[in-house]
N, CA, C and O of each residue as an XYZ file, in Angstrom:
788
protein
N      14.060    -12.587    -19.328
C      12.938    -13.224    -19.992
C      12.554    -14.491    -19.240
O      13.387    -15.095    -18.564
N      11.313    -14.884    -19.356
C      10.843    -16.072    -18.657
C      11.609    -17.296    -19.141
O      11.842    -17.461    -20.338
N      11.989    -18.135    -18.215
C      12.755    -19.315    -18.573
C      11.882    -20.547    -18.505
O      10.857    -20.554    -17.823
N      12.287    -21.599    -19.215
C      11.546    -22.847    -19.181
C      10.145    -22.680    -19.724
O       9.890    -21.817    -20.565
N       9.225    -23.522    -19.233
C       7.859    -23.480    -19.730
C       6.976    -22.547    -18.918
O       5.856    -22.249    -19.335
N       7.443    -22.086    -17.785
C       6.645    -21.179    -16.953
C       6.567    -19.806    -17.601
O       7.573    -19.248    -18.040
N       5.379    -19.284    -17.651
C       5.185    -17.950    -18.201
C       4.873    -17.016    -17.050
O       3.745    -16.958    -16.561
N       5.886    -16.293    -16.629
C       5.744    -15.364    -15.517
C       5.689    -13.944    -16.041
O       6.243    -13.634    -17.095
N       5.018    -13.090    -15.298
C       4.875    -11.684    -15.657
C       5.092    -10.849    -14.406
O       5.203    -11.383    -13.303
N       5.151     -9.540    -14.584
C       5.334     -8.636    -13.445
C       4.359     -7.476    -13.545
O       3.976     -7.049    -14.634
N       3.974     -6.983    -12.390
C       3.163     -5.771    -12.271
C       3.937     -4.808    -11.383
O       4.482     -5.203    -10.352
N       3.981     -3.546    -11.787
C       4.542     -2.489    -10.939
C       3.383     -1.578    -10.556
O       2.787     -0.934    -11.419
N       3.065     -1.523     -9.278
C       1.975     -0.673     -8.801
C       2.499      0.751     -8.662
O       3.358      1.033     -7.827
N       1.961      1.650     -9.501
C       2.452      3.030     -9.568
C       1.301      4.014     -9.721
O       1.437      5.028    -10.406
N       0.168      3.720     -9.086
C      -1.030      4.536     -9.275
C      -1.330      5.482     -8.126
O      -2.283      6.258     -8.204
N      -0.546      5.437     -7.070
C      -0.834      6.269     -5.903
C      -0.612      7.750     -6.141
O       0.122      8.146     -7.046
N      -1.253      8.555     -5.319
C      -1.148     10.012     -5.441
C       0.093     10.564     -4.750
O       0.471     11.708     -5.003
N       0.728      9.789     -3.895
C       1.922     10.260     -3.181
C       1.618     11.416     -2.246
O       2.397     12.365     -2.161
N       0.493     11.347     -1.543
C       0.060     12.455     -0.677
C       1.083     12.802      0.402
O       1.397     13.975      0.603
N       1.605     11.791      1.098
C       2.589     12.067      2.162
C       3.867     12.672      1.599
O       4.583     13.395      2.292
N       4.143     12.370      0.350
C       5.341     12.885     -0.309
C       5.127     14.313     -0.804
O       6.085     15.062     -0.995
N       3.869     14.681     -1.007
C       3.549     15.993     -1.560
C       3.204     15.932     -3.038
O       3.232     16.958     -3.718
N       2.876     14.743     -3.551
C       2.482     14.562     -4.944
C       3.639     14.211     -5.858
O       4.802     14.461     -5.541
N       3.301     13.627     -6.996
C       4.254     13.286     -8.065
C       5.485     12.549     -7.557
O       6.595     12.792     -8.030
N       5.297     11.664     -6.608
C       6.424     10.976     -5.981
C       7.240     10.165     -6.978
O       8.463     10.297     -7.024
N       6.590      9.334     -7.770
C       7.321      8.385     -8.604
C       8.064      9.025     -9.763
O       9.004      8.437    -10.297
N       7.654     10.219    -10.157
C       8.349     10.912    -11.248
C       9.401     11.892    -10.733
O      10.083     12.540    -11.527
N       9.538     12.004     -9.422
C      10.513     12.921     -8.827
C      11.914     12.338     -8.897
O      12.132     11.169     -8.578
N      12.858     13.167     -9.319
C      14.265     12.757     -9.378
C      14.860     12.888     -7.981
O      14.962     13.987     -7.434
N      15.244     11.767     -7.422
C      15.844     11.771     -6.091
C      17.349     11.554     -6.165
O      17.963     11.042     -5.229
N      17.925     11.947     -7.282
C      19.367     11.788     -7.474
C      19.636     10.579     -8.347
O      19.635      9.448     -7.860
N      19.864     10.801     -9.614
C      20.142      9.692    -10.517
C      18.967      9.262    -11.365
O      19.091      8.319    -12.146
N      17.847      9.913    -11.238
C      16.683      9.569    -12.056
C      15.416      9.509    -11.230
O      15.461      9.593    -10.003
N      14.278      9.364    -11.908
C      12.999      9.284    -11.206
C      12.947      8.090    -10.252
O      13.551      7.050    -10.516
N      12.235      8.244     -9.163
C      12.099      7.190     -8.165
C      11.625      5.881     -8.788
O      12.100      4.808     -8.416
N      10.700      5.964     -9.723
C      10.138      4.769    -10.349
C      11.189      3.933    -11.074
O      11.013      2.723    -11.217
N      12.270      4.547    -11.531
C      13.295      3.819    -12.291
C      13.832      2.608    -11.535
O      14.086      1.568    -12.141
N      14.004      2.726    -10.236
C      14.535      1.607     -9.456
C      13.618      0.395     -9.481
O      14.080     -0.735     -9.640
N      12.323      0.627     -9.324
C      11.359     -0.476     -9.361
C      11.279     -1.076    -10.757
O      11.159     -2.292    -10.908
N      11.347     -0.223    -11.780
C      11.323     -0.726    -13.155
C      12.525     -1.613    -13.430
O      12.387     -2.679    -14.030
N      13.693     -1.185    -12.998
C      14.909     -1.975    -13.227
C      14.791     -3.350    -12.577
O      15.167     -4.354    -13.182
N      14.276     -3.406    -11.360
C      14.121     -4.691    -10.672
C      13.081     -5.563    -11.368
O      13.282     -6.769    -11.513
N      11.974     -4.967    -11.799
C      10.917     -5.737    -12.460
C      11.396     -6.314    -13.786
O      11.132     -7.478    -14.087
N      12.093     -5.514    -14.574
C      12.574     -6.003    -15.868
C      13.722     -6.992    -15.718
O      13.986     -7.764    -16.639
N      14.409     -6.988    -14.582
C      15.469     -7.970    -14.329
C      14.890     -9.327    -13.929
O      15.601    -10.331    -13.941
N      13.617     -9.360    -13.579
C      12.960    -10.604    -13.168
C      12.779    -11.524    -14.378
O      12.780    -11.052    -15.515
N      12.626    -12.826    -14.147
C      12.426    -13.769    -15.248
C      10.977    -13.727    -15.750
O      10.203    -14.655    -15.517
N      10.624    -12.631    -16.444
C       9.238    -12.394    -16.856
C       9.138    -12.105    -18.350
O      10.104    -11.704    -18.999
N       7.917    -12.326    -18.874
C       7.625    -11.985    -20.268
C       7.319    -10.502    -20.396
O       7.853     -9.816    -21.267
N       6.449    -10.015    -19.510
C       5.980     -8.635    -19.601
C       6.058     -7.958    -18.244
O       6.067     -8.609    -17.199
N       6.114     -6.625    -18.288
C       6.028     -5.804    -17.081
C       4.891     -4.819    -17.306
O       4.950     -3.987    -18.212
N       3.857     -4.917    -16.480
C       2.704     -4.028    -16.572
C       2.820     -2.967    -15.493
O       2.835     -3.277    -14.301
N       2.902     -1.719    -15.916
C       2.941     -0.596    -14.981
C       1.518     -0.064    -14.851
O       0.921      0.382    -15.831
N       0.988     -0.115    -13.646
C      -0.365      0.380    -13.389
C      -0.249      1.793    -12.852
O       0.349      2.025    -11.802
N      -0.827      2.738    -13.585
C      -0.749      4.143    -13.198
C      -2.154      4.662    -12.907
O      -3.150      4.025    -13.249
N      -2.213      5.821    -12.273
C      -3.522      6.366    -11.931
C      -3.499      7.845    -11.680
O      -3.947      8.620    -12.525
N      -2.987      8.263    -10.535
C      -3.061      9.655    -10.108
C      -2.093     10.563    -10.851
O      -2.395     11.738    -11.060
N      -0.957     10.055    -11.248
C       0.104     10.879    -11.838
C       0.404     10.411    -13.256
O       1.065      9.391    -13.452
N      -0.081     11.152    -14.239
C       0.144     10.815    -15.638
C       1.604     10.834    -16.042
O       1.973     10.261    -17.067
N       2.440     11.488    -15.247
C       3.874     11.513    -15.569
C       4.511     10.138    -15.444
O       5.590      9.898    -15.986
N       3.850      9.238    -14.733
C       4.346      7.863    -14.620
C       4.459      7.235    -16.006
O       5.390      6.475    -16.272
N       3.512      7.552    -16.889
C       3.557      7.035    -18.264
C       4.849      7.443    -18.955
O       5.517      6.620    -19.580
N       5.188      8.703    -18.837
C       6.402      9.223    -19.464
C       7.648      8.574    -18.870
O       8.552      8.175    -19.605
N       7.699      8.468    -17.561
C       8.862      7.874    -16.890
C       9.040      6.422    -17.326
O      10.145      6.011    -17.680
N       7.956      5.643    -17.301
C       8.040      4.227    -17.663
C       8.412      4.050    -19.130
O       9.246      3.209    -19.463
N       7.804      4.831    -19.996
C       8.101      4.728    -21.429
C       9.540      5.111    -21.722
O      10.213      4.457    -22.519
N      10.007      6.158    -21.085
C      11.392      6.595    -21.298
C      12.374      5.531    -20.795
O      13.370      5.244    -21.458
N      12.094      4.949    -19.625
C      12.975      3.908    -19.092
C      13.026      2.713    -20.048
O      14.103      2.206    -20.360
N      11.853      2.269    -20.508
C      11.790      1.107    -21.401
C      12.507      1.377    -22.716
O      13.188      0.498    -23.244
N      12.358      2.577    -23.245
C      13.041      2.931    -24.492
C      14.551      2.951    -24.298
O      15.293      2.388    -25.103
N      14.996      3.591    -23.247
C      16.431      3.706    -22.964
C      17.073      2.336    -22.746
O      18.246      2.142    -23.065
N      16.316      1.395    -22.211
C      16.842      0.068    -21.893
C      16.387     -1.022    -22.870
O      16.529     -2.214    -22.599
N      15.845     -0.594    -23.997
C      15.403     -1.501    -25.067
C      14.427     -2.571    -24.556
O      14.589     -3.762    -24.824
N      13.430     -2.123    -23.827
C      12.433     -3.030    -23.253
C      11.005     -2.649    -23.651
O      10.045     -3.101    -23.026
N      10.866     -1.825    -24.681
C       9.546     -1.312    -25.064
C       8.566     -2.445    -25.361
O       7.397     -2.364    -24.986
N       9.032     -3.499    -26.031
C       8.126     -4.592    -26.411
C       7.608     -5.372    -25.202
O       6.593     -6.060    -25.311
N       8.269     -5.283    -24.076
C       7.836     -6.005    -22.870
C       7.008     -5.133    -21.926
O       6.425     -5.640    -20.967
N       6.952     -3.832    -22.190
C       6.242     -2.895    -21.316
C       4.769     -2.805    -21.679
O       4.406     -2.696    -22.850
N       3.925     -2.853    -20.648
C       2.487     -2.611    -20.801
C       2.120     -1.504    -19.820
O       2.613     -1.474    -18.692
N       1.268     -0.610    -20.248
C       0.814      0.492    -19.398
C      -0.691      0.369    -19.222
O      -1.433      0.299    -20.201
N      -1.138      0.342    -17.979
C      -2.555      0.149    -17.680
C      -3.000      1.224    -16.699
O      -2.336      1.478    -15.694
N      -4.131      1.851    -17.003
C      -4.680      2.874    -16.120
C      -5.679      2.241    -15.154
O      -6.587      1.523    -15.574
N      -5.509      2.506    -13.875
C      -6.473      2.077    -12.857
C      -7.433      3.237    -12.635
O      -7.146      4.154    -11.866
N      -8.567      3.191    -13.310
C      -9.519      4.298    -13.246
C     -10.005      4.554    -11.820
O     -10.317      5.689    -11.461
N     -10.067      3.505    -11.018
C     -10.547      3.637     -9.640
C      -9.389      3.663     -8.643
O      -9.532      3.195     -7.513
N      -8.258      4.202     -9.052
C      -7.039      4.209     -8.235
C      -7.221      4.875     -6.875
O      -6.511      4.542     -5.926
N      -8.165      5.812     -6.767
C      -8.376      6.507     -5.493
C      -8.862      5.552     -4.399
O      -8.758      5.861     -3.212
N      -9.386      4.406     -4.797
C      -9.840      3.407     -3.819
C      -8.669      2.850     -3.011
O      -8.835      2.473     -1.851
N      -7.502      2.799     -3.616
C      -6.330      2.278     -2.914
C      -5.582      1.238     -3.716
O      -5.869      1.001     -4.889
N      -4.621      0.626     -3.059
C      -3.718     -0.310     -3.717
C      -4.440     -1.498     -4.352
O      -4.013     -1.988     -5.397
N      -5.513     -1.961     -3.744
C      -6.233     -3.111     -4.288
C      -6.789     -2.819     -5.673
O      -6.834     -3.712     -6.519
N      -7.213     -1.579     -5.921
C      -7.723     -1.215     -7.246
C      -6.625     -1.356     -8.295
O      -6.876     -1.831     -9.402
N      -5.420     -0.946     -7.948
C      -4.293     -1.076     -8.871
C      -3.962     -2.540     -9.111
O      -3.660     -2.942    -10.235
N      -4.019     -3.321     -8.067
C      -3.746     -4.752     -8.180
C      -4.768     -5.421     -9.092
O      -4.405     -6.240     -9.936
N      -6.036     -5.077     -8.928
C      -7.086     -5.641     -9.792
C      -6.841     -5.279    -11.250
O      -6.963     -6.128    -12.132
N      -6.493     -4.014    -11.506
C      -6.244     -3.574    -12.884
C      -5.056     -4.315    -13.484
O      -5.092     -4.711    -14.649
N      -4.014     -4.503    -12.698
C      -2.837     -5.207    -13.192
C      -3.116     -6.664    -13.498
O      -2.690     -7.170    -14.536
N      -3.821     -7.346    -12.613
C      -4.145     -8.759    -12.829
C      -5.045     -8.911    -14.054
O      -4.867     -9.842    -14.839
N      -6.006     -8.009    -14.221
C      -6.905     -8.075    -15.376
C      -6.155     -7.894    -16.692
O      -6.611     -8.370    -17.732
N      -5.016     -7.215    -16.659
C      -4.260     -6.938    -17.881
C      -3.187     -7.980    -18.189
O      -2.479     -7.852    -19.188
N      -3.054     -9.000    -17.358
C      -2.012    -10.005    -17.601
C      -2.251    -10.729    -18.920
O      -3.397    -10.959    -19.306
N      -1.170    -11.089    -19.615
C      -1.331    -11.821    -20.874
C      -1.851    -13.238    -20.625
O      -1.769    -13.745    -19.506
N      -2.381    -13.870    -21.662
C      -2.910    -15.230    -21.511
C      -1.854    -16.212    -21.000
O      -0.659    -16.050    -21.243
N      -2.322    -17.215    -20.298
C      -1.502    -18.320    -19.807
C      -0.391    -17.889    -18.857
O       0.667    -18.514    -18.799
N      -0.639    -16.833    -18.125
C       0.328    -16.391    -17.119
C       0.293    -17.371    -15.950
O      -0.762    -17.614    -15.365
N       1.456    -17.934    -15.615
C       1.538    -18.919    -14.534
C       1.769    -18.274    -13.174
O       1.516    -18.882    -12.134
N       2.255    -17.033    -13.196
C       2.531    -16.337    -11.951
C       2.883    -14.896    -12.223
O       3.302    -14.543    -13.325
N       2.710    -14.057    -11.201
C       3.002    -12.632    -11.374
C       3.754    -12.109    -10.156
O       3.376    -12.363     -9.012
N       4.819    -11.378    -10.430
C       5.545    -10.649     -9.399
C       4.865     -9.302     -9.233
O       4.573     -8.637    -10.226
N       4.610     -8.890     -8.015
C       4.041     -7.568     -7.760
C       5.115     -6.722     -7.082
O       5.530     -6.987     -5.954
N       5.552     -5.691     -7.814
C       6.540     -4.729     -7.333
C       5.817     -3.443     -6.958
O       4.780     -3.122     -7.539
N       6.351     -2.709     -5.998
C       5.800     -1.411     -5.619
C       6.684     -0.322     -6.209
O       7.907     -0.366     -6.079
N       6.062      0.650     -6.852
C       6.799      1.694     -7.551
C       7.686      2.549     -6.677
O       8.630      3.164     -7.173
N       7.402      2.602     -5.373
C       8.207      3.447     -4.481
C       9.277      2.663     -3.727
O       9.781      3.114     -2.699
N       9.618      1.484     -4.250
C      10.674      0.660     -3.640
C      11.831      0.528     -4.631
O      11.871     -0.422     -5.412
N      12.772      1.477     -4.602
C      13.819      1.538     -5.630
C      15.027      0.644     -5.408
O      15.901      0.577     -6.273
N      15.103     -0.047     -4.271
C      16.331     -0.788     -3.958
C      16.152     -2.304     -3.907
O      16.963     -2.996     -3.292
N      15.122     -2.824     -4.532
C      14.921     -4.275     -4.551
C      16.079     -4.915     -5.313
O      16.365     -4.511     -6.440
N      16.753     -5.908     -4.720
C      17.878     -6.551     -5.411
C      17.417     -7.254     -6.689
O      16.386     -7.928     -6.703
N      18.187     -7.090     -7.748
C      17.772     -7.583     -9.059
C      17.793     -9.100     -9.186
O      17.131     -9.644    -10.070
N      18.522     -9.786     -8.345
C      18.572    -11.248     -8.436
C      17.481    -11.931     -7.602
O      17.345    -13.154     -7.645
N      16.727    -11.168     -6.865
C      15.755    -11.734     -5.930
C      14.599    -12.442     -6.624
O      14.177    -13.508     -6.177
N      14.080    -11.876     -7.701
C      12.913    -12.468     -8.364
C      13.202    -13.891     -8.834
O      12.334    -14.760     -8.747
N      14.402    -14.132     -9.325
C      14.757    -15.489     -9.763
C      14.719    -16.462     -8.585
O      14.308    -17.611     -8.740
N      15.144    -16.006     -7.417
C      15.085    -16.856     -6.220
C      13.632    -17.141     -5.826
O      13.297    -18.256     -5.425
N      12.781    -16.132     -5.943
C      11.362    -16.339     -5.636
C      10.745    -17.323     -6.623
O       9.931    -18.162     -6.239
N      11.130    -17.222     -7.894
C      10.573    -18.109     -8.924
C      10.905    -19.568     -8.648
O      10.138    -20.456     -9.019
N      12.023    -19.825     -8.011
C      12.404    -21.207     -7.693
C      11.399    -21.870     -6.755
O      11.318    -23.098     -6.707
N      10.639    -21.084     -6.017
C       9.651    -21.662     -5.098
C       8.479    -22.279     -5.853
O       7.684    -23.011     -5.264
N       8.360    -21.994     -7.153
C       7.277    -22.595     -7.929
C       7.438    -24.108     -8.025
O       6.496    -24.817     -8.378
N       8.632    -24.600     -7.710
C       8.859    -26.045     -7.693
C       8.317    -26.684     -6.418
O       8.347    -27.907     -6.278
N       7.829    -25.882     -5.501
C       7.225    -26.389     -4.267
C       5.709    -26.273     -4.399
O       5.201    -25.928     -5.465
N       5.008    -26.554     -3.347
C       3.544    -26.457     -3.372
C       3.047    -25.062     -2.992
O       1.842    -24.849     -2.858
N       3.964    -24.115     -2.819
C       3.571    -22.766     -2.383
C       2.668    -22.087     -3.410
O       2.807    -22.290     -4.616
N       1.751    -21.285     -2.907
C       0.855    -20.506     -3.763
C       1.404    -19.105     -3.999
O       0.993    -18.416     -4.933
N       2.330    -18.693     -3.149
C       2.938    -17.365     -3.270
C       4.304    -17.420     -2.603
O       4.595    -18.317     -1.813
N       5.135    -16.435     -2.940
C       6.468    -16.346     -2.335
C       6.802    -14.882     -2.111
O       6.417    -14.014     -2.895
N       7.521    -14.622     -1.032
C       7.929    -13.252     -0.708
C       9.286    -13.295     -0.026
O       9.631    -14.287      0.617
N      10.058    -12.218     -0.163
C      11.316    -12.147      0.573
C      11.052    -11.797      2.032
O      10.021    -11.221      2.378
N      11.998    -12.156      2.865
C      11.926    -11.819      4.283
C      13.308    -11.357      4.721
O      14.312    -12.019      4.457
N      13.343    -10.214      5.391
C      14.606     -9.664      5.883
C      14.445     -9.367      7.372
O      13.583     -8.580      7.761
N      15.268     -9.992      8.195
C      15.186     -9.762      9.635
C      13.842    -10.113     10.226
O      13.394     -9.471     11.176
N      13.188    -11.128      9.677
C      11.892    -11.555     10.186
C      10.713    -10.745      9.683
O       9.581    -10.981     10.105
N      10.955     -9.789      8.783
C       9.886     -8.936      8.246
C       9.675     -9.264      6.771
O      10.625     -9.272      5.989
N       8.416     -9.537      6.393
C       8.100     -9.839      5.002
C       8.224     -8.575      4.159
O       7.813     -7.491      4.574
N       8.800     -8.733      2.963
C       9.009     -7.588      2.085
C       8.409     -7.781      0.704
O       7.464     -8.548      0.520
N       8.975     -7.072     -0.261
C       8.516     -7.085     -1.657
C       9.702     -7.272     -2.574
O      10.831     -6.958     -2.199
N       9.462     -7.784     -3.781
C       8.173     -8.086     -4.412
C       7.591     -9.403     -3.907
O       8.264    -10.194     -3.246
N       6.331     -9.608     -4.236
C       5.659    -10.862     -3.924
C       5.354    -11.557     -5.242
O       4.932    -10.921     -6.208
N       5.570    -12.860     -5.274
C       5.218    -13.673     -6.439
C       3.948    -14.444     -6.105
O       3.909    -15.208     -5.141
N       2.909    -14.237     -6.913
C       1.645    -14.950     -6.749
C       1.490    -15.936     -7.900
O       1.735    -15.585     -9.054
N       1.086    -17.161     -7.598
C       0.794    -18.110     -8.670
C      -0.595    -17.816     -9.234
O      -1.400    -17.126     -8.611
N      -0.855    -18.351    -10.417
C      -2.130    -18.104    -11.090
C      -3.321    -18.596    -10.273
O      -4.437    -18.110    -10.458
N      -3.100    -19.550     -9.376
C      -4.188    -20.040     -8.517
C      -4.815    -18.901     -7.712
O      -5.984    -18.969     -7.333
N      -4.027    -17.858     -7.457
C      -4.505    -16.754     -6.623
C      -5.071    -15.587     -7.428
O      -5.545    -14.617     -6.836
N      -5.038    -15.651     -8.759
C      -5.535    -14.526     -9.562
C      -6.983    -14.166     -9.239
O      -7.283    -12.981     -9.093
N      -7.900    -15.139     -9.121
C      -9.281    -14.760     -8.785
C      -9.376    -14.018     -7.447
O     -10.154    -13.073     -7.315
N      -8.595    -14.440     -6.471
C      -8.609    -13.773     -5.168
C      -8.009    -12.380     -5.271
O      -8.532    -11.435     -4.681
N      -6.907    -12.242     -6.020
C      -6.300    -10.920     -6.212
C      -7.271     -9.978     -6.911
O      -7.332     -8.791     -6.593
N      -8.028    -10.512     -7.860
C      -8.966     -9.696     -8.628
C     -10.161     -9.247     -7.800
O     -10.946     -8.413     -8.251
N     -10.309     -9.787     -6.597
C     -11.448     -9.400     -5.753
C     -11.018     -8.609     -4.514
O     -11.842     -8.348     -3.638
N      -9.744     -8.226     -4.430
C      -9.258     -7.471     -3.269
C      -9.865     -6.069     -3.248
O     -10.169     -5.503     -4.298
N     -10.038     -5.515     -2.055
C     -10.553     -4.155     -1.900
C      -9.707     -3.414     -0.874
O      -9.008     -4.023     -0.064
N      -9.784     -2.096     -0.925
C      -9.121     -1.266      0.077
C      -7.693     -0.896     -0.266
O      -7.237     -1.095     -1.392
N      -6.994     -0.354      0.719
C      -5.649      0.169      0.482
C      -4.547     -0.737      1.027
O      -3.389     -0.322      1.080
N      -4.869     -1.931      1.424
C      -3.839     -2.832      1.946
C      -3.321     -3.771      0.879
O      -2.451     -4.594      1.161
N      -3.828     -3.674     -0.334
C      -3.373     -4.583     -1.370
C      -3.723     -6.007     -1.003
O      -4.868     -6.308     -0.667
N      -2.735     -6.881     -1.065
C      -2.960     -8.301     -0.795
C      -2.441     -8.708      0.578
O      -2.216     -9.894      0.820
N      -2.248     -7.763      1.469
C      -1.698     -8.057      2.793
C      -2.488     -9.091      3.569
O      -1.909    -10.002      4.161
N      -3.803     -8.959      3.572
C      -4.640     -9.929      4.302
C      -4.548    -11.312      3.663
O      -4.508    -12.329      4.356
N      -4.516    -11.334      2.337
C      -4.396    -12.608      1.629
C      -3.096    -13.311      2.011
O      -3.101    -14.504      2.314
N      -1.998    -12.585      2.000
C      -0.708    -13.182      2.350
C      -0.712    -13.701      3.782
O      -0.183    -14.777      4.061
N      -1.304    -12.938      4.680
C      -1.363    -13.362      6.082
C      -2.165    -14.648      6.241
O      -1.875    -15.459      7.120
N      -3.170    -14.833      5.394
C      -4.033    -16.010      5.495
C      -3.438    -17.252      4.835
O      -3.932    -18.356      5.061
N      -2.399    -17.100      4.033
C      -1.857    -18.243      3.292
C      -1.136    -19.258      4.176
O      -1.065    -20.437      3.830
N      -0.611    -18.820      5.293
C       0.087    -19.755      6.181
C       1.238    -20.449      5.477
O       2.111    -19.786      4.917
N       1.250    -21.779      5.497
C       2.326    -22.559      4.890
C       2.327    -22.495      3.369
O       3.289    -22.934      2.739
N       1.274    -21.961      2.768
C       1.233    -21.822      1.310
C       1.998    -20.594      0.830
O       2.078    -20.345     -0.373
N       2.563    -19.823      1.764
C       3.428    -18.692      1.429
C       4.870    -19.098      1.720
O       5.231    -19.357      2.868
N       5.688    -19.150      0.673
C       7.112    -19.458      0.842
C       7.853    -18.163      1.134
O       7.719    -17.188      0.395
N       8.625    -18.149      2.196
C       9.423    -16.976      2.546
C      10.875    -17.250      2.182
O      11.454    -18.256      2.592
N      11.452    -16.341      1.406
C      12.830    -16.465      0.943
C      13.671    -15.468      1.731
O      13.495    -14.257      1.604
N      14.570    -15.978      2.530
C      15.380    -15.126      3.412
C      16.416    -14.342      2.608
O      17.054    -14.880      1.704
N      16.573    -13.061      2.953
C      17.600    -12.215      2.354
C      18.133    -11.272      3.427
O      17.426    -10.924      4.372
N      19.371    -10.873      3.267
C      19.950     -9.875      4.175
C      19.841     -8.471      3.595
O      20.195     -7.494      4.254
N      19.354     -8.371      2.370
C      19.268     -7.084      1.684
C      17.985     -6.360      2.094
O      16.886     -6.795      1.748
N      18.126     -5.254      2.834
C      16.937     -4.532      3.307
C      16.265     -3.712      2.212
O      15.314     -2.979      2.485
N      16.745     -3.824      0.986
C      16.051     -3.193     -0.134
C      14.659     -3.760     -0.340
O      13.824     -3.129     -0.987
N      14.398     -4.943      0.203
C      13.068     -5.550      0.095
C      12.074     -4.903      1.053
O      10.873     -5.164      0.981
N      12.578     -4.062      1.949
C      11.734     -3.359      2.924
C      11.713     -1.852      2.701
O      10.790     -1.170      3.146
N      12.723     -1.332      2.016
C      12.912      0.113      1.894
C      11.949      0.716      0.878
O      11.920      0.312     -0.284
N      11.160      1.690      1.333
C      10.310      2.446      0.413
C      10.439      3.927      0.731
O      10.943      4.314      1.785
N       9.977      4.739     -0.196
C      10.051      6.190     -0.038
C       8.631      6.712      0.119
O       7.829      6.633     -0.812
N       8.322      7.243      1.291
C       6.988      7.783      1.547
C       6.975      9.305      1.630
O       5.992      9.946      1.258
N       8.069      9.879      2.120
C       8.135     11.330      2.300
C       9.390     11.874      1.638
O      10.364     11.151      1.432
N       9.352     13.159      1.308
C      10.529     13.792      0.702
C      11.689     13.774      1.678
O      11.509     14.035      2.868
N      12.887     13.466      1.178
C      14.060     13.465      2.069
C      14.398     14.868      2.543
O      15.353     15.052      3.297
């Protein structure tokens, strides 16, 4: 749960069609449960009030997210939002998620649904950067920026205007010193599943 006076929230982007995977990627059991479960576990472990799962191409994401939240007693913190224009790409999902944030949200973690190995303690480390002047924070492993990314509310208008399939990549690149990078040795911040094993 969110600590102190900061009201942080999380978004899990889960609206993609999974074309390279062959469809239904996030609801596929890859040994131990649906792929989406890993991202949900990391998002709910973050110091947040709510977790908004943005779905689009695969309606089974609703079932997976609802079942996970019920099993882990997190139903009251789960929000489900449909990105009607999900075919446009990741930015459409990001816009839908930001539009659905609860009032007075001070910052939002953006998790990717196909990244099941994000370390659960990482979000708290990213949240500590809010004590600096940074506008956003992201993990970095071996010199490569990873996920999740924490955006402060100052960036919500910019996030709400993103287009295309790169999400907020261009925005992060443009932030320069306003992006705090948190070093980690855990490559779970880089690992995603794009194709069937």
